[in-house]
N, C-alpha and C positions, 0 to 999 in steps of 0.2 A: 504494500500500500504506500502511495506516494503523497507527499504533502502539497506539491505544487505542479500544475500542468501548464505548459507553454502552448501557444497557438502558432503553428507554422503555416505559411502560405505555400501552396504547391500548384504547379500548372496542371498536374494530373496525378491520380493515384490508382493503384490496382489492389483489389480485394478478392480473395478466393475463399469461398464458403465450402467446407467439406464435412462429410459425415456419412452415416449409413444411407442407403437408398430411400429409407422411409423417414429420414430426418427433416425433409422439407428444404434441402439446400437450394434446389432450383427455384422454389417459391421465394425464399429469402433473397436470393440473388436478383430475381426478377423485380421484386418490390424495390430493392435498393437502386437498381438501374432506372426504374420508372421515376422514383423520387429525383434522381440526378437529372434525368431528361427534362422533367418539369422545370427545373431550376436553370435550364439553358446549357447544361454540360453536354459535350459530345460523349457518346458511350460506345463501347464495343464489348460484347460478352462471349463467353465460351462455356456452354454447358458440357460437362465431361462425365458421363455416367456409364455404368457397366451394362452389358447385354443380358446378364442374368436377371430373371424376373425378380427374385429376392434371394440373394446370397445370405448365408447365416449371419445374424446380427453381430456386429463387431469384428467381422472377418475382413481380411485385406481385399478379397474379391468383391465385397459389397460396397466399397467406398464410392460415393457420388460427389462430384465437385461442380462448382459454378464460379467461374472467374469473370470479373467485370472491371473494366478500365474506364474511368470517367475523368473528364476535365477538358483541356484544350489540346488541339493537335493530336487527337486520338484516332488511330486507324486500325489498331489491333487490340486484342485483349491483354497484351503485355507478355513479354518473355518471363518476367518474374513478378511476384506480388509483393506489395508493401505490407499487407496484413493478411494473415492466414487464420481463419476460424476453423478450429478442429473440434468436432463434437465427441470424438473418442480417439483412443490411441492408434487405431488402424488408419483413421483419416489423417492424423499427424504424420504417421510413417510414410504413407503413400504420397503425401503432398508437400512434405518439408523441402523437397528438392526445388519446388517452385517459389519458395520464400527467399527474398533477397537477403544478403548478409546485413545484419543489423535491423531487420524488419521486426514486426510485432506478431507474435503468435498468441491468439486468444484461445484458450482450451477450457473445456468443461471438466474441471478437475474431479467432479463427482464420478466421471466415467473413466477415471484412470486408476481403478483399483487393480489388485494383482490379477484377478480373473480376467479383467479387460485387457491387461497387458499380455497375458498368456494367449488370449484369442488372436491378438495381433502379432503373435510370434516374437515378442520381445524376449531377449535372453537375460536381461537384468531388470532391476527395479529402478533404474535411472534412465527413463526413456529419452530425455532430451540429450543427455550425454551419449547414449548408445547410437543415436542417429546423427550425432555431430551437429545439433541444432545451434546455429550462431544467430540468436535473435533475442529480443526482449520478450520473455514469456509472461503472459498475464493469466494467472490461474483463477478462473471464475467458477463458483459453485452453481452453475446454471440449473442443473436438475433440482437441487434442493431449493433454490430461489423460486423456480417456477412452481414447485409443489407447494411452497408456502403461500405464494401469491394466489393460487387457485384452491386453497384449502376449503374455502366456503362456497365454491362454485357448483358443487354437486357433481362434478365431472369425475369419472374414474381415473385411476393412475395412468392408464394407457392413453386416454384422451388428453390428460394434462401434458404428457410428454410430447404430444404432437405440437405443443406450443413452444417447445424449447427453441425452435428456429427463430421465433419472433423475439425472444430474449436476446439472442445473438444479433439479430437485426437492429434492435434498439441500441445495443452497445456500440455497434459499428456506426450507426447514425450519430451517436454522441461523439465518437472518435473523430468524425469528419464534419462536425458542426452542421449536420443536416437536420432541418426541422422535421418533426414527425407527422405534420399535417397530411402530406402526400401519402405516407405509409398507411395512416389511419383511414384515409379516403379509399385507398385501394382495398383494404380489408373490409370496409363497410360494403363496397360494391360486390366483392367476392362472396361475402357471407350475408347478402341481403335477405335471404330466406332463412337464415339461421342466426338470429340476433344473439342468442346465448354464446355461440361460437365466436361471433365477432367481439362480444364484450370480453371474453377470456383472452383472445389474442391481442386486443387493444390494451388490456391491463398488463399483459406480459411485455409487449413491445415498449410501453411506457416504463415498465420496471427495469428493463435492460438499459434504457437511456438514463434513467435516474441513478442506477447502480454505478455506471461509469462516471457520472457527474459527482456523485457523493463521495466515492473513494479515490477520485483522481486516478483512474485505472491505468493510465499510460503516462510516460514522461512527457509526451506531446500530444496535442490534438492538431488537426489539420483543417485548413480552409482552402477549398479549391477555387481557383480564379477562373470564372466563366468567360466565354467569348461574348462579343456583341453579335447576336444572331439575327437573322432576317425575321422581321415580325411575322407572326402566324401562329397557328395552333400546332403544338408539337406533342408527340407521344413516343413511347418506346415500342418498337415493333420488331418481331423476329421475321426471318426470311420466309417461312411458310405462310404466315399470316399476310405479309406484304404481297406474296405471289397471288394469294386468293383475292386480295383487294384489287390488284392490278387487272386481274381477269374480269372482275365486276365492272371496273371502269371501262374496259374494252367493250364489254357488253352494252353499256350505256352509250358509248361513243359510236358503236356500229349499228345500234338499234336492232340488235339480234339477241334473242334469249340465250342465256348461258346454260350449257349442259355439261356436267362432269360425270363421266362413267369411270369408276375407279375401284380399286381393291386395296385394303389396308396393307401397308408395308412400311417398316421403319427405314428411313426417317421422313417419309413423305406423307404419312397419314394425316397430319394436322391440316393439310390443304383440304382434304375431304371433310374433316371436322368443321373447319371454318366456313366452307361453302354450304354445308348442310344447315348452318344457322341462318342462311340468307334467303329463305323462302319469301321474306317480305320484299325482296328485290327481284323476285321472279326467277331465282336460281333453282335449277333442277339438279340436285346432287344425288346420284344413285350409287350405293355400295353394291357392286356386282359380286358374283360367286367366285370369280377368279380374274387374273390379269387379262386373259384373252377376251373374256366377255366385257371387261371394262373398256378396252379400246374398240371392240366391235360395236358396242352400244354407242360410243362416241362417233364412230363413222356413220352409223345410221342417223344419229342426230344431225350430223353435218350435212348429209344428203337431204335432210328435211329442212335445212335452212337455219340451223343453230350455230352459235359459236361453240364448237365442240372441243372438249378438253379431256385428257386422261392423265393421271399422275402415277408415278411409280418410283422405284429405285433400280439399281443395276440388274438384279435378277428378273425383275418384272419387264424391263426393257427388252431382255432376251426373249421372254415369252411373247411380247407384243410385236416382234419383228415381222412375222408373216403378215399380220393385219396392217402394219405400218406400210409394207409394200403395196397392199391393196389401196391404201389411201393415196400413195404416190401414183399408182396406175390409174386410179379413178380421178385423180387431180381434184381432190376435195380438201378444203381447209380443215386443219386439225392441229391442235397444240398438245404436244406430249411433254410433260414436265418430268425430268429425271433428276431426283435428289440423290446425288452420288454418295456411296458409302464404300467401305473396304470390302474387297472380294478376293478371289472369285467365289462363286456360289454364295452360301450364307455369310461366309467371311467374317467381317467385323461389322455387324449391323448397326451399332451405335457410334461408329467412328467415321472419320471423313477421309476421302481420297478424291482424286480427279481421274479415275481409271476407266471411265466409260466413254472417253472421247472417241476412240476408234470405233467402238460399237455404234455410237450415235452417227458417225460419219458413214460407215460402210457395212454395218451389221445387218444386211438384208440380201436377198437373192437378186441376181440380175443387176442391170444398170439402174440404180434406184436412188437418184439424188434428191436430197431435201435440204431445207435450211436448218442450220445449227447455230444457236446463240447461247450465251452464258451470262449469268448475273455476277456482278463484282462484289456485292455486299448484301447484308440483310435488307437494307432499304432499297438497293438497286434491284432487288427481286420484283418490286412493284413495277418499276419502269420496264424491265425486260419482259415481264409477263405481258404487259400492255403491248410492247413491241412485238413479241412473238405472235400475239393475236392479230395485231395490225398486218404483219407480213403474211400470215396464213390466210387471212380474209381477202386482202387486196391482191395477193399473188396466187391464190388457189393452190396452196401447197401445204403439206404437213411441215410443222416447225418443231424441232426438239429444243426445249429450253433446259440447259444444264445448270443446276445449282449444286450444292453439296451439303453434307450434314453440318459442316461448320457454320455456314451462313444461314442455313435453313433453321437451325436451332438457336443460333446466336442472334443478338438483337443490337439495334442502333437507335439513336434518337432520330426521329423522322418528322419533317415538316409536312403536314397534310397539304397536298397540292391544291391550288385553285383550279376551277373548271377549265379556265382558258389556258392552263399550262399544257394541256394535251389536245391534239387535233381530233377532228372527226375521222372515223374510219369508214372508208367507202367500199362496200362489197361490190364485186365485179359482176353485177346482175346483167342478164341479157337486156340490152337496150331496146326500147320500144320499137325503134325503126328497123331492128334486125329480126324481129320475131317471125316475120314471114319467111325469111331465108335461113334462119338459124339451124345449125346442126350441133350435136352434143360436144364436139371438140373444136368448134369455131373459137378463134383467139383474137385478142386485141393487138394493138401495135407492138406490145412487149411480150407477146406470146402467151398471155394469161388466158386460160379457158374461161368462157363466160359461165356464170353460175345460174342454173335454171332450177327453181324451187318446184318440187312435185306438187301437182294440183293446179299449176298455172296453165290456163287455157292456151293450147297451141304449142306447148313446150314438152310434150311427152317424149321421154328418152330413156336410154339405158346407160348405166355406167357399171363397171365391174372390173374383175381381175384379168380378163382376157384382153389381148391387144385389140385396139379399135382402128378403123380406117381414119386417116388424118382428115379426110374431106367429109365423109358421110357419118362417121361414128359407129358404123356397123362392125361386127367382128371381122378381123382380118388376120391371115397368116402370111400375107405377102412379105417377102424379105425386105424389099426396098421400103415398103411402108413402115415396117418395124424399125428400121434404121432411122427413118425420118422422125418417127414418134419418140424414139430414144433421144435423138438430138434436140427435139422440141422441148421435152421435159427438162433436159439438162440446161438448155439456154434460158428457159423460164427462171430457173433457180439462179443462174449466173447473173441475170438481169436485175435481181434483187440488190446487187451491189450499187446500182444507180439510185437506190432509195434508202440507203443507210449512211451514217456519218463516216467520214474518212478517219483513219487512224490518227489519234493525237499523240504527240511525243512531248514529254516533260524533259526539258533540256537542263544540263548542268549550268550553273551560273557562269557566264562568260562564254558558253558554247564550246565548240571544238572538241567534244568528247568523241573518241573513236570506238567506244563500246556502248552497245544498247542492251539494257536489261529488260527482258520481255517476260510477261506472264499472261495468263488468261483466267477469266472467271474469278472464283472466290479467294484467290491468293492476293488480291489487289492490295489490301491493307498492309500485309507483311512485306511485299516487294516494294511498295511505295515508301514505307518507312526505311527499308534497307537502302533504297536509292538516296533518301535524305541523309542517312548516316554516312554512307560512302562519300558523298560529296562534301559533307561537313568535315570528313577526315582527309580531304584532299585527293580522293580517288574519283576521278571524273567519269561519270557514266550518265547516259540518258536513259529514259524509262518509257515503256509503252505497255499498256494492258489491253488485251483483246476481249471485246464483248461479242463481236460478230466473227464467226469461225468459218461457216460455209454459207454464202460466199464470203471471202475475206474482203475487207474494205479496199476500195479501188486503188488507193495509194500504197498498199502494203509492200509491193515489190520495190517501189521507189524508196520508201522509208528504210527498209531493211538493207538495201544495197548502198546506203550512205556510210555504213559502218564497217570497220575492219573486223570487229568481233561482235557477234550476237549471242547473248547468254539467255537461255530459256530456263526459267525456274518453274517447276510444276510438281504436284503431288502424285506422281506416277513414275514410270521408268523411262519417260521421254517421248510420249505420244504426240504432243503438240510440236516438239522439236522435230520429230520425224516428218510430220505433216508439212511444216514450213520448209524443211530441207528438201522434200520431194518437189515442192513448187518453186524452190529457189536453189537449185543444185550447186550454184557457184558460191553460196554463202559459207562462211566459217562459223558454224553454229556449235556453241558449247552448251553443256547441260548442268543444271543443278536439280537433283531429284531426291524425293523423299517418299517412301511408301511404308509408313509406320502406323497409319490410321490416325495420325495427329497432324494438326496444321504446322506450317513452318514456325520456327522461332526466328526472329529477325536476325539474330547474330549468326545463324546457320547460313543465311543467304549472304550476309556481309562477308563472312569468312571465306565462303566458296568463291565469291567474285574476286576477292583479293588474291586468292591462290591462282585463279585462272589468269588474271592479269599479270601475275608474277611468273606465269609459264609453268606452274606446278600441276 
């Protein structure tokens, strides 16, 4: 116990909550990030939880973590945390490696009895020394404090213990001088139909805050300096929710009903959950019996004139491949969202990778081109879901949107856009003046097939998986016609490059860098931060992150060929590097790869780039 507490100003801080899977670490982290977002902080979160449904309580395999980085200039959840909350010895043992030297470890000392240490496979009764913990350890009797606070609540012990996470949250809010108003408002909304549960959690979160204040639990508390942000309404949103909302906006802007045909799969299921709540907006979300029926129902909805979507992860993308080929052949708009996870097969279902790229680009029979795009961050999932829908509808093609577990489960502070921020989406319906001469595969000037909605007088037609005659739309096995249709479908996708932004390059100060650091999709924050750190250290590199993968932006070849060395960093064994190398065989492409089910750490990219530039 300390007599005096100093207040330090910090540009940003990183907090990691850790405990058993049932300890509510994800909820505590989410509330903390919401409170920070409301105050104008930038945030980046990383939920890290096990694949086991419920490992034995107190075991190493059952540890769940939630890391959140809040403040200014925040692009990643942080390589190391300033504060580690550990609800038991297993959580401390598994997560101590993420705590920076000299950081603060808040532990529930009530959970550090010998039996608890034995469960976590400690060999001594000195856990901090055994794991080499170099930090300020604050031992807090969370369990007994919560039990005392709720003694008159009428709740049983098990229910009381579900509130421990709120005590930890209150203590962390005190440590960072965050008011509890936002946390209490969040809890009131969450438990609106359970007022007794709200009262218990509100009492405990206030108790954690007061405990820190009364005993001066840390040498220092911290005040985070916020940015001057663009005026507007802000919220904390994760990637899956942002994806769902982007699709809803696309439905509004295209004036087409939104249909989702999907099957639950980690880590994409929350898209289905979120859209299932939106019947008030006319959304039809159907949980189908398997992955194949999910995409087939979406294809049927597309044929009938809906904005059709199906969502999945890597194993489901494999199952959907045949039907995806049908959508390419039928030239119907379809959005397929693939939230990538570790593989192959069931692999690492709760962990993140970028290992589905080649499957998205080529994983179908025949010459089967389609558009592939990728989101950069949790909030960018909104924009790229809208973009995927826009491209699919206006260019009559399936579009695969690649996100990943890191950005799908992670969250960022997001300004809710104004209506005028996004354009109208214009479906390529059969024009009135062409109805008399229309045939099913008649195309506009950019090779896009006109869309005829079933039931429209005069527009009776067939589409399907067999090849069609270019002119009449009837079945055709003619070799020359097949070659013509293959070329037409490929050109239609290639022409999308005329309707997407060119590749942007962030240049080193003063210019003249001979090395370009490249990434794609959800690695944006880590690679961008590495780019900043490298240039601050005098290692000149430029930086570009790809959202549009097939087709690539029109200026891609010109940009890449400006540089002596191109370094591609990605969470796989080199799939995007191979793709770029195939399209630019003259390039000197180097690779930074990680396939561990975990996102990059910034220092891993920085160290690798330095070694490459030194010729190692």
